[in-house]
py3Dmol code that shows the C-alpha trace and the ligand (Angstrom):
import py3Dmol

protein = """\
ATOM      1  CA  MET A   1      13.182  12.016   5.829  1.00  0.00           C
ATOM      2  CA  PRO A   2      10.472   9.535   6.764  1.00  0.00           C
ATOM      3  CA  LYS A   3      11.482   5.955   7.520  1.00  0.00           C
ATOM      4  CA  VAL A   4       9.755   2.998   5.904  1.00  0.00           C
ATOM      5  CA  THR A   5       9.867  -0.239   7.886  1.00  0.00           C
ATOM      6  CA  VAL A   6       8.782  -3.411   6.122  1.00  0.00           C
ATOM      7  CA  VAL A   7       7.730  -6.299   8.344  1.00  0.00           C
ATOM      8  CA  ASP A   8       6.573  -9.824   7.579  1.00  0.00           C
ATOM      9  CA  PHE A   9       3.299 -11.309   8.774  1.00  0.00           C
ATOM     10  CA  MET A  10       4.930 -12.165  12.113  1.00  0.00           C
ATOM     11  CA  GLY A  11       6.054  -8.573  12.624  1.00  0.00           C
ATOM     12  CA  GLU A  12       9.727  -9.341  11.963  1.00  0.00           C
ATOM     13  CA  ILE A  13      11.567  -6.466  10.313  1.00  0.00           C
ATOM     14  CA  GLN A  14      12.563  -7.293   6.735  1.00  0.00           C
ATOM     15  CA  LYS A  15      13.838  -3.898   5.563  1.00  0.00           C
ATOM     16  CA  GLU A  16      14.224  -0.348   6.800  1.00  0.00           C
ATOM     17  CA  PHE A  17      15.016   2.645   4.648  1.00  0.00           C
ATOM     18  CA  THR A  18      14.309   6.352   4.389  1.00  0.00           C
ATOM     19  CA  VAL A  19      12.604   8.136   1.508  1.00  0.00           C
ATOM     20  CA  GLU A  20      11.955  11.696   0.455  1.00  0.00           C
ATOM     21  CA  SER A  21       8.698  12.950   1.943  1.00  0.00           C
ATOM     22  CA  GLY A  22       5.976  12.595  -0.694  1.00  0.00           C
ATOM     23  CA  THR A  23       7.373   9.422  -2.242  1.00  0.00           C
ATOM     24  CA  LYS A  24       4.748   6.998  -3.485  1.00  0.00           C
ATOM     25  CA  LEU A  25       4.857   3.982  -1.197  1.00  0.00           C
ATOM     26  CA  LEU A  26       4.706   1.397  -3.988  1.00  0.00           C
ATOM     27  CA  LYS A  27       7.605   3.099  -5.769  1.00  0.00           C
ATOM     28  CA  ALA A  28       9.624   3.155  -2.546  1.00  0.00           C
ATOM     29  CA  LEU A  29       9.011  -0.548  -1.963  1.00  0.00           C
ATOM     30  CA  ILE A  30       9.983  -1.465  -5.534  1.00  0.00           C
ATOM     31  CA  ASP A  31      13.084   0.739  -5.443  1.00  0.00           C
ATOM     32  CA  HIS A  32      14.181  -1.053  -2.259  1.00  0.00           C
ATOM     33  CA  GLU A  33      13.654  -4.495  -3.764  1.00  0.00           C
ATOM     34  CA  VAL A  34      10.595  -5.495  -1.804  1.00  0.00           C
ATOM     35  CA  GLU A  35       8.994  -8.112  -4.036  1.00  0.00           C
ATOM     36  CA  ILE A  36       5.490  -6.694  -3.777  1.00  0.00           C
ATOM     37  CA  VAL A  37       3.196  -7.588  -6.648  1.00  0.00           C
ATOM     38  CA  HIS A  38       1.721  -4.625  -8.540  1.00  0.00           C
ATOM     39  CA  THR A  39      -0.047  -6.133 -11.501  1.00  0.00           C
ATOM     40  CA  CYS A  40      -1.793  -3.017 -12.856  1.00  0.00           C
ATOM     41  CA  GLY A  41       1.270  -0.805 -12.492  1.00  0.00           C
ATOM     42  CA  GLY A  42      -0.159   1.350  -9.751  1.00  0.00           C
ATOM     43  CA  ASN A  43      -3.557   2.404 -11.025  1.00  0.00           C
ATOM     44  CA  ALA A  44      -5.833   1.280  -8.173  1.00  0.00           C
ATOM     45  CA  LYS A  45      -7.255  -1.511 -10.308  1.00  0.00           C
ATOM     46  CA  CYS A  46      -5.734  -4.847  -9.319  1.00  0.00           C
ATOM     47  CA  THR A  47      -5.319  -4.584  -5.496  1.00  0.00           C
ATOM     48  CA  THR A  48      -2.214  -6.806  -5.562  1.00  0.00           C
ATOM     49  CA  CYS A  49      -0.123  -3.970  -4.094  1.00  0.00           C
ATOM     50  CA  ARG A  50      -2.181  -3.805  -0.930  1.00  0.00           C
ATOM     51  CA  VAL A  51      -0.427  -3.414   2.375  1.00  0.00           C
ATOM     52  CA  THR A  52      -1.387  -3.419   6.009  1.00  0.00           C
ATOM     53  CA  ILE A  53      -0.053  -0.308   7.703  1.00  0.00           C
ATOM     54  CA  HIS A  54       0.906  -1.176  11.267  1.00  0.00           C
ATOM     55  CA  LYS A  55       2.177   2.269  12.237  1.00  0.00           C
ATOM     56  CA  GLY A  56       1.764   5.615  10.537  1.00  0.00           C
ATOM     57  CA  VAL A  57      -1.642   5.031   8.943  1.00  0.00           C
ATOM     58  CA  PRO A  58      -2.319   8.015   6.666  1.00  0.00           C
ATOM     59  CA  THR A  59      -5.182  10.347   7.456  1.00  0.00           C
ATOM     60  CA  LYS A  60      -6.085  10.579   3.787  1.00  0.00           C
ATOM     61  CA  LYS A  61      -6.875   8.076   1.064  1.00  0.00           C
ATOM     62  CA  THR A  62      -7.598   8.380  -2.608  1.00  0.00           C
ATOM     63  CA  GLN A  63     -11.080   8.236  -4.028  1.00  0.00           C
ATOM     64  CA  ALA A  64      -9.806   5.627  -6.507  1.00  0.00           C
ATOM     65  CA  GLN A  65      -8.817   3.354  -3.627  1.00  0.00           C
ATOM     66  CA  GLN A  66     -12.101   3.978  -1.853  1.00  0.00           C
ATOM     67  CA  GLU A  67     -14.115   3.046  -4.933  1.00  0.00           C
ATOM     68  CA  ARG A  68     -12.012  -0.063  -5.608  1.00  0.00           C
ATOM     69  CA  PHE A  69     -12.395  -1.222  -2.006  1.00  0.00           C
ATOM     70  CA  GLU A  70     -16.170  -0.645  -2.112  1.00  0.00           C
ATOM     71  CA  ARG A  71     -16.379  -2.896  -5.180  1.00  0.00           C
ATOM     72  CA  ALA A  72     -14.242  -5.555  -3.508  1.00  0.00           C
ATOM     73  CA  ILE A  73     -16.353  -5.527  -0.339  1.00  0.00           C
ATOM     74  CA  LYS A  74     -19.560  -5.759  -2.383  1.00  0.00           C
ATOM     75  CA  SER A  75     -18.153  -8.763  -4.220  1.00  0.00           C
ATOM     76  CA  GLY A  76     -17.530 -10.598  -0.945  1.00  0.00           C
ATOM     77  CA  GLN A  77     -13.975  -9.641   0.063  1.00  0.00           C
ATOM     78  CA  PRO A  78     -14.335  -8.314   3.629  1.00  0.00           C
ATOM     79  CA  GLN A  79     -10.567  -8.011   4.079  1.00  0.00           C
ATOM     80  CA  PHE A  80     -10.806  -4.665   2.308  1.00  0.00           C
ATOM     81  CA  ASP A  81     -13.064  -3.308   5.049  1.00  0.00           C
ATOM     82  CA  HIS A  82     -10.204  -2.477   7.403  1.00  0.00           C
ATOM     83  CA  PRO A  83      -8.847   0.986   8.288  1.00  0.00           C
ATOM     84  CA  ALA A  84      -5.204  -0.104   7.986  1.00  0.00           C
ATOM     85  CA  VAL A  85      -5.414  -1.779   4.586  1.00  0.00           C
ATOM     86  CA  PHE A  86      -4.282   0.468   1.750  1.00  0.00           C
ATOM     87  CA  LEU A  87      -3.163   0.141  -1.826  1.00  0.00           C
ATOM     88  CA  SER A  88       0.521   1.040  -1.692  1.00  0.00           C
ATOM     89  CA  CYS A  89       0.158   2.678  -5.107  1.00  0.00           C
ATOM     90  CA  GLN A  90      -2.298   5.115  -3.527  1.00  0.00           C
ATOM     91  CA  VAL A  91      -0.178   6.150  -0.541  1.00  0.00           C
ATOM     92  CA  VAL A  92       2.408   8.904  -0.305  1.00  0.00           C
ATOM     93  CA  VAL A  93       4.886   8.577   2.516  1.00  0.00           C
ATOM     94  CA  GLU A  94       4.946  11.716   4.645  1.00  0.00           C
ATOM     95  CA  ASN A  95       5.768  10.251   8.067  1.00  0.00           C
ATOM     96  CA  ASP A  96       7.420   7.127   9.436  1.00  0.00           C
ATOM     97  CA  ILE A  97       5.427   4.116   8.361  1.00  0.00           C
ATOM     98  CA  THR A  98       5.502   0.376   9.088  1.00  0.00           C
ATOM     99  CA  VAL A  99       3.933  -1.890   6.512  1.00  0.00           C
ATOM    100  CA  SER A 100       3.550  -5.502   5.499  1.00  0.00           C
ATOM    101  CA  ALA A 101       2.830  -6.512   1.928  1.00  0.00           C
ATOM    102  CA  SER A 102      -0.162  -8.771   1.409  1.00  0.00           C
ATOM    103  CA  GLU A 103       1.000 -10.254  -1.876  1.00  0.00           C
ATOM    104  CA  THR A 104       4.656 -10.869  -2.543  1.00  0.00           C
ATOM    105  CA  PHE A 105       6.053 -12.528  -5.626  1.00  0.00           C
ATOM    106  CA  ASN A 106       5.672 -16.277  -5.933  1.00  0.00           C
ATOM    107  CA  SER A 107       6.658 -17.707  -9.304  1.00  0.00           C
ATOM    108  CA  VAL A 108       4.048 -20.444  -9.027  1.00  0.00           C
ATOM    109  CA  ILE A 109       1.237 -17.900  -8.778  1.00  0.00           C
ATOM    110  CA  HIS A 110       2.569 -14.852 -10.622  1.00  0.00           C
ATOM    111  CA  ASP A 111       4.047 -14.363 -14.092  1.00  0.00           C
ATOM    112  CA  SER A 112       5.849 -11.209 -12.985  1.00  0.00           C
ATOM    113  CA  LEU A 113       5.835  -8.559 -10.310  1.00  0.00           C
ATOM    114  CA  GLY A 114       3.722  -6.307 -12.532  1.00  0.00           C
ATOM    115  CA  LYS A 115       3.866  -3.357 -14.887  1.00  0.00           C
ATOM    116  CA  ASP A 116       6.198  -0.432 -14.280  1.00  0.00           C
ATOM    117  CA  THR A 117       4.747   2.257 -12.075  1.00  0.00           C
ATOM    118  CA  GLU A 118       5.038   6.018 -12.320  1.00  0.00           C
ATOM    119  CA  ASP A 119       6.656   8.150  -9.634  1.00  0.00           C
ATOM    120  CA  LYS A 120       3.363   9.944  -8.984  1.00  0.00           C
ATOM    121  CA  VAL A 121       0.057   8.563  -7.771  1.00  0.00           C
ATOM    122  CA  THR A 122      -2.184   7.598 -10.664  1.00  0.00           C
ATOM    123  CA  PRO A 123      -4.920   8.192 -11.583  1.00  0.00           C
ATOM    124  CA  ASP A 124      -4.640  11.856 -10.516  1.00  0.00           C
ATOM    125  CA  PRO A 125      -5.642  11.588  -6.875  1.00  0.00           C
ATOM    126  CA  VAL A 126      -8.731  13.018  -5.290  1.00  0.00           C
ATOM    127  CA  TRP A 127      -7.940  12.887  -1.575  1.00  0.00           C
ATOM    128  CA  LEU A 128     -10.547  11.921   0.996  1.00  0.00           C
ATOM    129  CA  ASP A 129     -10.212  12.064   4.774  1.00  0.00           C
ATOM    130  CA  HIS A 130      -9.361   8.751   6.391  1.00  0.00           C
ATOM    131  CA  GLU A 131     -10.188   8.070   9.997  1.00  0.00           C
ATOM    132  CA  VAL A 132      -7.967   5.770  12.012  1.00  0.00           C
ATOM    133  CA  PRO A 133      -9.837   4.284  14.972  1.00  0.00           C
ATOM    134  CA  ASP A 134      -8.156   4.310  18.403  1.00  0.00           C
ATOM    135  CA  TRP A 135      -8.326   0.517  18.639  1.00  0.00           C
ATOM    136  CA  TRP A 136      -5.847   0.181  15.776  1.00  0.00           C
ATOM    137  CA  GLY A 137      -3.267   2.331  17.474  1.00  0.00           C
ATOM    138  CA  GLY A 138      -1.401   2.923  14.273  1.00  0.00           C
TER     139      GLY A 138
END
"""
ligand_1 = """\
4
LIG
S -3.880 -1.483 -7.395
Fe -2.684 -2.389 -8.950
S -0.694 -1.811 -8.395
Fe -1.884 -0.845 -6.886
"""
view = py3Dmol.view(width=600, height=400)
view.addModel(protein, "pdb")
view.setStyle({"model": 0}, {"cartoon": {"style": "trace"}})
view.addModel(ligand_1, "xyz")
view.setStyle({"model": 1}, {"stick": {}})
view.zoomTo()
view.show()
């Protein structure tokens, strides 16, 4: 079973756990009490569930994520133009993966963690190839 390692922004390990291959990353994080925000409930709309994947970057991404990131970049958010930034609601865990959450719960900023999310990736995924450049090493 693949191992999920959650690190903070300094690279310190916060949690480690294993999941069934094919588990949606957002669901795995929620089930293991990582306080990642997921406002839209996992529908590639809000981007609050985004993660940086330090190791184990997938070689596929959903079209829904791609389109959401293109809109974000066009609206002046260059942080979405990075090969290791993914929406955790659009990732299935198939290999060991190390991630850090970009937006964790803060009661001053957020009303709640977000809506419930389904076990499967929604909307129904159309998978696109994702290239991971050598310089990232992940
Ligand atoms: S984009 Fe909203 S939860 Fe993933």
